[in-house]
VEXKOL-52832 format. One record per residue (C-alpha): residue in one letter; x, y negated, z negated. Coordinates in steps of 0.02 Angstrom, whole numbers, plus 50000, padded with zeros to 5 digits. Example, Ala and Ser with C-alpha at 12.3 -4.5 7.8 and 13.67 -1.06 7.14 Angstrom:
<recs>
A506155022549610/S506845005349643/
</recs>
This chain:
<recs>
M478194975049486/K479514961949529/I481324966749497/L482834955249513/H484404964649561/T486044956549509/S487774962749460/D489604958349433/W489394943249321/H491204944849261/I490934933849109/G492624927749049/R493444927749221/T494724914649270/F494964907949446/H496794904249479/Q497084900449294/H495494889849283/S494014895149175/T492414899749267/A491354898049110/E490484881749154/A490154886549336/L489514903949292/G488414896849155/H487614885249283/V487314899749404/L486594911149270/D485424897149214/S484824896549395/L484554915349388/V483434912849237/E482484899649334/V482194912149476/V481454924049347/R480314910449283/Q479744903749452/H479424920649533/G478684929749385/V480044942949381/D479604957749270/V481304966349258/V483094960449285/V484344974249323/V486214970949302/S487284984349384/G488924983149291/D490464972249269/I489504960949152/F491144955849069/D492774953649161/S493764962349025/A493574977648915/T494014966148769/P492934950848800/S493264934948702/A492054928348572/P491434914548691/A491114927748826/V490074938348706/Q489114922848650/E488764918248832/L488024935448867/D486914933948713/R486344916748771/V485874922848945/L484984938548883/V483944928148762/A483514915948904/L482984930149020/S481894937548882/R481084920748845/A480754918549033/G479664934149024/A480814947649095/R481414963949025/V483224968249060/V484054984649107/A485954983849116/T487414995749127/S489314994949120/G490574993549262/N492404997749279/H492894981049198/D491784983749046/S492074993548887/P490535004848873/A490705005348683/R490854986548661/L489514982048787/G488314994848715/A488674991248532/K487014982348500/A485964992648620/A484895000648485/F484344983448423/T484144974548590/A483044988448659/E481744983648529/V481504966948618/G481554973848795/V483424972048833/H484044989548876/I485934991248888/R486405008848942/T488275012648944/R488435030848887/A488825042849028/E487805057048953/E486225046248955/H486235043049143/A484695054049173/Q483705047249025/P482635033449099/V482015017149031/V480155018049072/I479255001649108/T477425001449156/D476424989849268/E474624990449331/H475085004949448/G475895015749315/P477675019449257/V479305014849343/H480825024849287/F482465015049277/Y484055025649274/A485615016149222/I487175025249284/P488735016749214/Y490405017549302/L490875035849287/E492765038749285/P492945057349329/S494435060349214/L493425053549066/V491705061049096/R492095078649158/Q492315084148977/H490425082348956/W490065094249100/P491545106449115/Q490485118449217/R490405106349364/R491835100849478/L491985082049453/S493615076149530/N493115060149620/Q491755046949633/A490795056049769/E490645071749663/V490235062349502/M488865051949584/E488115067049673/F488045076049506/A487235061149420/M485955058849558/D485525077349556/N485115075349372/V484075059849408/R483085068849543/D482815083749427/D482135072149292/L480995063249417/Q480305079849476/S479975085749299/C479015069949250/G478115067849416/S478465049149427/P478415042949608/R479305026249576/S481105024649516/V482555012449514/V484375017849495/L485745006049436/A487485012049485/H489195004149479/T490195012749614/F490965011249787/V489755016949923/A490385020050100/G489985006850230/A489954991650115/E490594975950201/G491924966550105/A492534982150017/S494284974850007/C493854958149925/D495344951849826/S494324949849667/E493754967949655/R494754980649558/A494904996449661/I493985011949604/T495075026849644/A494775044449584/G495615059749653/G496005050949816/I494175049949872/D493295034449809/R491845031949930/V490105038449893/P488995043150041/V487395032950060/P486265048650063/T486815051849883/F485425039749835/D484035048549930/G482475052249829/V482345035949730/T481325020549768/Y482755008149753/A484635009349715/A485334993349638/L487214994449664/G488654985049583/H490534983449613/I490654975849788/H490614956849774/R489704953649938/R487864957249967/N487624972950071/T486144982550139/L486685000550165/A484895006950184/D483224998750153/H483255005149975/V485145005049944/R485934987849918/Y487314977949835/S486854960849768/G488654954949757/A489364943549623/P488374927649582/L489974917149585/H491374916449713/L492874924849632/S494164924549773/F494484915649937/S494134931850030/E492314929049980/Q492214910550022/D490934912250162/A489874925550077/P488164919850012/R487854920549826/G486214926449754/A485164941349702/W483874953149778/L482044951049729/V481304968449744/T479424971049740/L478644987949705/D476814991649737/G475835007149693/E476615017149836/G478435012249809/L479564999349891/H478504985049959/E479724970949995/V481534965349966/R481954946749979/W483584937449957/M483614923749824/D485014911049849/L485944904649697/P486914888249691/V488774887149726/P489454875149595/R491064871749691/R491364877549870/L492884887949916/T493734881650074/T495304885950173/L496164871350259/T497584872750385/G498694858550443/T500304849050416/L500554840850249/A500474823650327/D498794827350410/L498064834950253/L498574820050148/H497944806450266/D496704812850396/P494924807050357/Q494204823350427/F494694831650262/D493744819350152/A492274831450139/H493364844050047/V494134833549909/D493024841849778/D493174859749844/W494234873849778/L495564874449912/R496734887049989/V497934876950096/R498964884250237/L500344872250285/S500834872850468/D502394862050452/S503904869450541/H504914867450380/R504404867350198/P504054849650136/L504594843949963/E503374846449818/P501874850449929/M500714856449789/R500984840849682/R500674829649831/L499144839249888/R498354838249715/E498464819349721/R497084820249853/F496334837549819/S496294839849631/H495634857649647/C496954864349765/A497244881849697/V498254891349827/L499654885649942/E500284896250087/F501634892450215/A501074896650392/P502144887750524/T501314887050694/D502944890050789/P503344908550769/D505014906750857/R505614894250725/A504964905150585/G506114919450632/G505804938150622/A506334953650531/I508114960350546/S508714978050517/S509844983050373/E511144988650500/A511194971350577/L511304963150407/A512804973850360/V513914966250495/L513464947950462/S514654936250371/D514174927450210/E514004911150305/E512854919250433/L511774926950298/M511544910350209/S511154901750374/M509824914750410/F509084912550235/L508954893850260/A508104896450428/H506894908750346/V506354897250204/R506294881850316/G505234889250454/G506674892350576/E507704876750539/G509494882250506/P510874872250420/S511434855550489/A513284852750527/D513574845150355/E512644859350270/A513634872250368/A515264864050314/L514664864150133/L514194882550142/A515904886850216/D516754877250075/V515744886449942/V516134903350018/S517974898950025/H518004894249841/V517094910349791/R518304921149891/A519784912149812/A519074915249638/E518794933649676/A520594935149735/G521214927049575/Q521944911849662/
</recs>
């Protein structure tokens, strides 16, 4: 059986106020093509299918489009909800879609009720564990202490192992949307933190006893054990991920269990790049020609802030999304000052320090200093009623 492990589609996401709909649609079409070319039997989607608990009508229509395309390509689908999804909304049509081989499992109490799919070697049990917020799910199991992600996932996996033992099935796949210890890129800017009771990391051995654990939530691919992996998001969603590959895991099961896991690259519709330099260099140096169509984060190294840098940058780089000021001369940029020191400074000195701060260490000129002194004099006169 061939299984394609993907997650964190985040349909409906914006990237610095720009829609990702067209780019994500292109990537998901490529995912369908992987299914078709490699004869994938099952696609598993481990949560954060939507970016919002209240997805827009176009986002819902896009999910329908992709699910139909996967089904027509010959794959069954098993999907679950993540911390961005609304379990009720995502699972609203589950009873109908299951009839055509698209199994959307979002109810916490169903985590140990498998979707059973059979190949020439027999059944494979798929357990879809949605994101389990302890404060919301402990009402279902008041007899068990469930105060954080580690405890909730251990409880869920105990139930999965009990079900596997009762049915005697040797092959199983778990989908789980959670934060497992040791995942690289755990602090990606585009991921919403999962915190519960102060302990939000699940130990890797929690997933012992299953053939493969298809994880979601972390947006970089990760291999935590041979059978425990994150696929990451199929689209770059922040500059902290710009160098991370995008794709999905192609997992092959034989009659004995896990046979092979291969990485399938997916296209990157528009590269994410960070450029550093002075505004003049960025606007005119030919070495930057290769990046005119990239999404850009620009770090300006000018010693003082130039006028209208974003407008000017976008004349050459139309997809410049982020602008940061990072002067290369730390002495000119100035440093922190204590509140005690600030308290004894004059108004003129404070304004001079502010100008130096916002201009990368360049304080007021003689004319500017005279103007500041004149303004302060007028303010003091007004306060004194003169």
